[in-house]
C-alpha positions in Angstrom: 32.2 -25.6 -19.7 28.9 -25.3 -17.6 26.9 -22.2 -18.7 26.2 -19.9 -16.1 22.6 -18.3 -15.4 22.4 -14.4 -16.3 21.8 -12.5 -13.2 21.8 -8.7 -14.9 17.9 -8.3 -14.6 17.5 -8.8 -18.3 14.6 -10.4 -20.2 16.7 -13.6 -20.1 17.3 -13.3 -16.5 13.6 -13.4 -15.8 13.0 -16.6 -17.3 16.4 -18.2 -16.2 17.1 -20.4 -13.5 13.8 -22.3 -14.0 11.5 -19.5 -13.8 9.9 -19.9 -17.2 7.0 -22.0 -16.2 6.2 -19.7 -13.2 6.4 -16.7 -15.5 4.1 -17.9 -17.9 1.6 -19.0 -15.4 1.8 -15.6 -14.0 0.6 -14.2 -17.2 -2.1 -16.7 -17.7 -3.6 -16.0 -14.3 -3.6 -12.2 -14.8 -4.9 -12.5 -18.4 -8.1 -14.1 -17.6 -8.8 -11.9 -14.8 -8.2 -8.8 -16.6 -9.9 -9.8 -19.7 -13.0 -11.6 -17.6 -13.6 -8.2 -15.9 -13.8 -5.8 -19.1 -16.0 -8.2 -21.0 -19.0 -6.7 -19.8 -18.5 -3.7 -21.5 -19.9 -4.8 -25.0 -22.2 -8.1 -24.1 -24.5 -6.2 -21.2 -27.1 -5.0 -23.5 -27.5 -8.7 -24.8 -27.6 -9.7 -21.1 -30.1 -7.3 -20.5 -32.3 -8.0 -23.6 -32.2 -12.0 -22.5 -32.5 -11.5 -18.4 -34.0 -8.2 -18.0 -32.7 -6.2 -15.0 -31.4 -3.0 -16.9 -31.5 -0.9 -13.4 -28.4 -3.3 -12.3 -26.2 -3.1 -14.9 -23.8 -1.3 -12.9 -23.3 -4.2 -10.6 -21.9 -6.4 -13.1 -19.0 -4.5 -12.6 -19.5 -3.7 -9.1 -20.1 -7.2 -7.8 -17.1 -8.0 -9.6 -14.8 -5.8 -8.2 -16.3 -6.3 -4.7 -15.5 -9.8 -5.1 -12.2 -8.7 -6.2 -11.2 -6.4 -3.3 -12.3 -9.2 -0.9 -10.2 -11.6 -2.3 -7.0 -9.6 -2.9 -7.0 -8.3 0.8 -6.9 -12.0 1.9 -4.6 -13.3 -0.8 -1.5 -13.2 1.0 -2.6 -14.8 4.2 -4.2 -17.5 2.3 -1.0 -18.2 0.4 0.6 -18.6 3.6 -1.9 -20.9 4.7 -2.7 -23.0 2.3 0.6 -22.3 -0.1 0.5 -20.9 -3.5 -0.1 -24.1 -5.5 -3.2 -25.1 -3.5 -4.8 -21.7 -3.4 -4.1 -20.7 -7.1 -5.6 -24.1 -8.6 -8.4 -23.5 -6.2 -9.1 -19.7 -6.8 -8.8 -20.4 -10.6 -11.7 -23.3 -9.9 -13.8 -20.8 -8.1 -13.3 -18.4 -11.2 -14.2 -21.2 -13.6 -17.5 -21.8 -11.4 -18.6 -18.1 -11.6 -18.3 -18.3 -15.0 -20.5 -21.6 -15.5 -23.2 -19.8 -13.6 -23.3 -16.6 -15.5 -23.2 -18.6 -18.8 -26.3 -20.8 -17.4 -28.0 -18.2 -15.3 -32.0 -18.3 -15.9 -31.9 -14.6 -14.3 -30.3 -11.5 -13.7 -29.7 -12.1 -10.0 -27.5 -15.5 -10.5 -25.7 -14.0 -13.5 -24.7 -11.2 -11.1 -24.1 -13.6 -8.5 -21.9 -15.7 -10.7 -19.9 -12.3 -11.3 -19.1 -12.0 -7.7 -17.7 -15.4 -7.7 -15.7 -14.5 -10.9 -14.3 -11.3 -8.8 -13.5 -13.4 -5.9 -11.6 -16.1 -7.7 -10.0 -13.9 -10.0 -9.0 -11.3 -7.4 -7.4 -14.2 -5.6 -5.6 -15.7 -8.9 -4.2 -12.4 -9.3 -3.3 -11.8 -5.6 -1.4 -15.2 -5.5 0.4 -14.1 -8.6 1.3 -11.2 -7.0 2.7 -13.2 -3.9 4.2 -15.5 -6.3 6.1 -12.8 -8.1 7.4 -11.5 -4.6 8.5 -14.8 -3.4 9.7 -16.7 -6.7 11.4 -13.9 -8.5 14.8 -12.0 -7.3 14.3 -8.1 -6.8 16.6 -7.3 -9.9 14.0 -8.5 -12.4 10.9 -7.2 -10.7 10.7 -4.2 -13.2 10.5 -6.3 -16.0 8.4 -8.8 -14.6 5.7 -6.0 -13.7 5.9 -4.4 -17.3 5.3 -8.0 -18.5 1.9 -8.0 -16.3 1.1 -4.3 -17.3 1.4 -5.3 -20.9 -1.0 -8.5 -20.1 -3.3 -5.7 -18.7 -3.0 -3.4 -21.8 -3.5 -6.4 -24.1 -6.8 -7.4 -22.1 -8.1 -3.8 -22.1 -7.8 -4.0 -26.0 -9.3 -8.0 -26.5 -11.5 -8.1 -23.4 -14.5 -5.9 -25.0 -13.6 -7.2 -28.4 -14.2 -11.0 -27.2 -17.7 -9.8 -25.7 -18.6 -8.2 -28.9 -18.0 -10.9 -31.1 -20.0 -13.2 -28.9 -22.6 -10.3 -28.5 -22.9 -9.7 -32.3 -23.2 -13.5 -33.1 -26.1 -13.7 -30.3 -24.4 -16.1 -28.2 -23.2 -13.8 -25.3 -23.2 -16.7 -22.6 -20.1 -18.2 -24.7 -18.1 -15.6 -23.7 -18.3 -16.9 -20.0 -17.7 -20.5 -21.3 -14.7 -19.3 -23.1 -13.2 -17.9 -20.0 -14.1 -20.8 -17.6 -12.3 -23.2 -19.9 -9.3 -20.9 -19.7 -9.8 -20.7 -15.6 -9.7 -24.6 -15.6 -6.6 -24.4 -17.5 -4.8 -22.2 -15.1 -5.9 -24.3 -12.2 -4.2 -27.3 -13.8 -1.0 -25.3 -14.9 -0.7 -24.1 -11.1 -0.7 -27.4 -10.0 1.8 -28.4 -12.3 4.1 -25.4 -12.4 4.2 -24.2 -8.8 6.9 -25.3 -6.7 6.2 -27.8 -4.0 8.3 -27.8 -0.5 8.2 -24.9 1.5 5.4 -23.1 -0.5 2.9 -25.8 0.5 1.5 -23.4 3.4 1.6 -22.7 6.8 -1.9 -24.2 8.5 -1.5 -22.1 11.4 -1.6 -18.8 9.4 -4.8 -16.8 10.3 -7.1 -14.4 8.7 -7.5 -10.9 9.5 -11.4 -11.1 10.0 -11.8 -7.6 11.5 -10.0 -6.1 8.7 -11.8 -7.7 6.0 -14.8 -6.8 7.5 -14.1 -3.2 7.5 -12.9 -3.7 3.8 -16.5 -5.2 2.8 -18.2 -2.3 4.6 -16.2 0.1 3.0 -16.3 -0.9 -0.5 -20.1 -1.7 0.0 -20.8 1.9 0.7 -18.8 3.3 -1.9 -20.2 1.1 -4.4 -23.9 1.9 -3.0 -22.9 5.7 -3.4 -23.0 5.2 -7.2 -26.6 4.4 -7.4 -27.8 6.9 -4.7 -30.4 9.3 -5.5 -28.8 12.6 -5.1 -25.1 13.8 -4.6 -25.5 14.6 -1.2 -26.3 10.7 -0.4 -23.6 9.7 -2.8 -21.1 12.0 -1.0 -22.0 10.9 2.7 -21.6 7.3 1.3 -18.5 8.2 -0.3 -17.2 9.5 2.7 -18.6 7.0 4.8 -17.0 4.1 2.6 -13.1 6.0 2.8 -13.6 6.4 6.4 -14.1 2.6 7.1 -11.0 1.9 4.7 -8.8 4.6 6.6 -10.3 2.8 9.9 -9.2 -0.7 8.3 -5.3 0.7 7.7 -5.6 2.3 11.3 -6.9 -1.1 12.6 -4.3 -3.1 10.8 -1.4 -1.8 12.1 -2.6 -2.7 15.8 -3.6 -6.4 15.0 -1.5 -9.4 15.5 -2.9 -10.8 12.0 -2.2 -8.1 9.3 -3.6 -7.2 5.7 -0.6 -4.7 5.0 3.1 -4.6 6.2 4.2 -3.0 9.0 4.2 0.9 9.0 1.7 1.1 6.1 -0.4 4.0 8.2 2.6 6.2 8.0 3.6 8.4 5.2 7.0 8.2 6.6 7.4 4.7 5.6 8.2 3.1 2.1 5.2 0.8 2.3 2.9 3.5 4.0 4.1 6.4 1.1 4.0 3.6 -1.6 0.6 2.4 -1.0 -1.0 5.9 -0.8 0.6 7.0 -4.0 -0.5 4.1 -5.6 -4.4 4.4 -4.3 -4.6 8.2 -5.1 -3.5 7.7 -8.7 -5.6 5.1 -9.3 -8.8 7.2 -8.0 -7.9 10.1 -9.9 -7.3 8.1 -13.3 -10.8 6.0 -12.9 -13.2 8.7 -14.6 -11.2 8.4 -18.0 -12.2 5.0 -18.6 -15.8 5.3 -17.2 -17.3 8.3 -18.7 -14.8 8.7 -21.8 -16.7 6.5 -24.2 -20.2 7.9 -23.3 -18.7 11.7 -23.6 -16.9 11.0 -27.0 -20.0 9.1 -28.5 -22.4 12.4 -27.6 -20.0 15.2 -28.3 -17.8 13.9 -31.1 -20.3 11.5 -32.6 -17.9 8.3 -32.4 -19.5 4.8 -32.5 -19.2 3.0 -29.3 -16.6 0.6 -30.6 -14.3 3.5 -31.9 -14.9 5.7 -28.6 -13.8 2.5 -26.6 -10.6 2.1 -28.5 -9.5 6.0 -28.4 -10.1 5.9 -24.6 -8.1 2.4 -24.9 -5.0 4.1 -25.6 -4.4 4.9 -21.8 -3.9 1.1 -21.6 -1.8 1.4 -24.5 0.7 3.9 -23.2 0.7 2.3 -19.8 1.9 -0.9 -21.5 4.6 0.7 -24.2 6.2 3.2 -21.6 6.4 0.4 -19.0 8.0 -1.9 -21.2 10.2 0.8 -22.4 11.5 1.9 -18.9 11.5 -1.7 -17.5 15.4 -1.9 -17.9 16.5 1.0 -15.9 18.4 1.0 -12.8 20.4 3.2 -10.6 19.2 6.4 -9.9 16.4 6.2 -12.6 13.7 4.3 -10.6 13.5 7.3 -8.2 13.1 9.9 -11.3 10.4 7.8 -12.9 8.3 7.4 -10.2 8.2 11.2 -9.3 8.1 11.9 -13.3 5.0 9.0 -13.7 3.2 11.0 -11.1 3.4 14.1 -12.5 2.6 13.3 -15.9 -0.5 11.3 -14.8 -1.7 14.5 -13.1 -1.1 16.5 -16.3 -3.1 13.8 -17.9 -6.1 14.5 -15.5 -5.9 18.2 -16.1 -5.7 18.0 -20.1 -8.9 15.6 -19.8 -10.5 18.4 -18.0 -10.1 20.5 -21.4 -10.0 18.1 -23.9 -13.5 16.3 -23.1 -15.8 19.5 -22.7 -14.1 20.7 -26.2 -14.9 17.0 -27.9 -11.2 17.1 -29.1 -10.4 13.4 -30.1 -6.8 14.6 -30.3 -7.1 16.0 -27.0 -8.4 13.0 -25.3 -5.6 11.0 -27.2 -3.1 13.2 -25.8 -4.8 13.3 -22.5 -4.7 9.3 -22.5 -1.1 8.8 -23.2 -0.1 11.1 -20.3 -2.3 9.5 -18.0 -1.5 6.0 -19.2 2.2 7.0 -19.6 2.7 8.3 -15.9 1.6 4.6 -14.5 3.6 3.0 -17.0 6.7 5.0 -15.9 6.1 4.7 -12.6 4.2 1.8 -11.4 6.5 -1.1 -11.8 9.4 1.0 -10.0 6.9 1.8 -7.3 6.4 -1.8 -6.9 9.9 -2.7 -6.9 10.4 0.1 -4.1 7.9 -1.3 -1.6 8.9 -5.1 -2.2 12.6 -4.3 -1.6 11.8 -2.8 1.8 10.1 -5.9 3.0 11.4 -9.2 4.0 10.1 -12.8 4.8 6.3 -12.8 5.5 6.0 -9.2 5.1 7.2 -9.2 1.7 4.1 -11.7 0.9 1.8 -9.5 2.6 3.0 -6.7 0.7 2.8 -8.2 -2.6 -0.7 -9.3 -1.9 -1.6 -5.5 -0.4 -0.6 -3.9 -3.9 -3.4 -5.8 -5.6 -5.9 -4.7 -2.8 -4.7 -1.1 -3.1 -5.2 -0.8 -6.8 -8.6 -2.5 -6.6 -9.8 -0.4 -3.7 -8.7 2.5 -5.5 -10.6 1.8 -8.6 -14.0 1.3 -6.4 -12.9 4.6 -4.7 -12.6 6.4 -8.0 -15.3 4.9 -10.0 -17.7 6.0 -7.0 -16.1 9.5 -6.6 -16.6 9.7 -10.7 -20.1 8.7 -10.2 -20.9 11.1 -7.4 -19.5 14.1 -9.7 -21.2 13.0 -12.6 -24.4 12.9 -11.0 -24.3 16.4 -9.9 -23.5 17.3 -13.5 -26.6 16.0 -14.9 -25.4 12.7 -16.0 -28.0 10.7 -14.0 -30.8 12.6 -15.6 -29.8 11.5 -19.1 -26.6 12.3 -21.4 -27.2 15.3 -23.4 -24.6 17.6 -25.1 -25.2 20.0 -21.8 -24.5 17.2 -19.4 -21.8 15.5 -21.6 -19.8 18.7 -21.5 -20.4 19.4 -17.5 -19.1 15.8 -16.7 -16.3 16.0 -18.9 -15.1 19.4 -17.2 -16.2 18.2 -13.7 -15.4 14.7 -13.4 -11.7 15.8 -13.9 -11.2 19.1 -12.4 -12.6 18.0 -9.1 -10.5 15.0 -8.9 -7.6 16.9 -9.6 -6.3 17.8 -6.0 -6.1 13.8 -5.3 -3.9 13.5 -8.4 -1.7 16.4 -6.8 -2.0 14.5 -3.5 -0.4 11.3 -5.3 2.4 13.6 -6.7 3.2 14.6 -2.8 3.0 10.9 -1.8 5.3 10.0 -4.7 7.9 12.4 -3.8 7.5 11.1 -0.1 8.0 7.7 -1.2 11.3 8.5 -3.0 12.8 10.9 -0.4 15.8 9.9 0.7 16.0 7.8 4.1 18.8 7.6 6.8 
């Protein structure tokens, strides 16, 4: 009797019908990008000692993020133009080249340029992985696929800084980038071998949305500069200008023949519009936890850098565990999880505003569980709901758009947290007083954004005729 492939949305179904190699490749691509994005947290003191340029520490992350946003925004169209196989292989090789440049760079400028290339290559790899998920996996297995991707990010959030710390402690920080360069070359080879030929070979007539990409670049650059502005007013002005440029991009995109986002993404009445808004707002509201949490805990609770980092990492662990725990839910449960996740994440922001000023490690752990757990409960189902509403080329664009929205939300959230922290006294030095003020206001002032995310989540799940 011939064996019948399972089609029940189980884990066996995820890797059934020949999907295992593609699933493994997607996990590999997400891993190198996620871990590489986090490695600088523990090696930058060593980099600064060797290369100088302490004033530009923030740009090791900002440059990577800028490259990632630009790459993620164009990945859907590039996949259509060049095909997933060729595009993913080339992106992985670009990431490897950036790693080599950072590993060999004689000065901070070359190191940072290497980080930009890593962001571009890694952002494209993750974007192409998102497109591959949307095109090569059926709707019924998407929650489990996205739960697995969440798990990869969770593992990377724990191991990325650890990998960097090991190389830094051994006095060979450059080898951290050689380590990722080797893996990126492996992903390029795997993409060439594992991704299918034929209809995925690409459409040479596909065009890039240059006006929208230009607006994204200008918006993200303005937001990035807000982090290093001299005063709060200037930071706020740059952040507002950057957000305005990003909103202009959404408005412009809906009126262009070549688009970055699916049709209707500028309207909260549509599933893509409400879904992207929910993802963006929740991401913005969450960024202060990871950026300022470790420094506050070191100052107020007396924790070591490594211990404080792993206390904050409970957010990623909660995202991973709960994401995997609910991945099997169907029927009415996805709608409930989207709503519950937004509410739970908002409670995490609220508790953070209480726990950090009080230097309560237990409270911070609880806040991290709520914040990460909210994303774990809802993210995969939001992704599934958006993709299920799209077909054909729109599905590929929508899959890549989710990466763009997440990365852009990270940039906006980081800039907003930085502006708030600066007015709380963080830029003048981290004392117990400034740590308490930062711990309160970074979360209290971002709470309205989280509440807006709850509203958007309910709009996403509202009944539609």
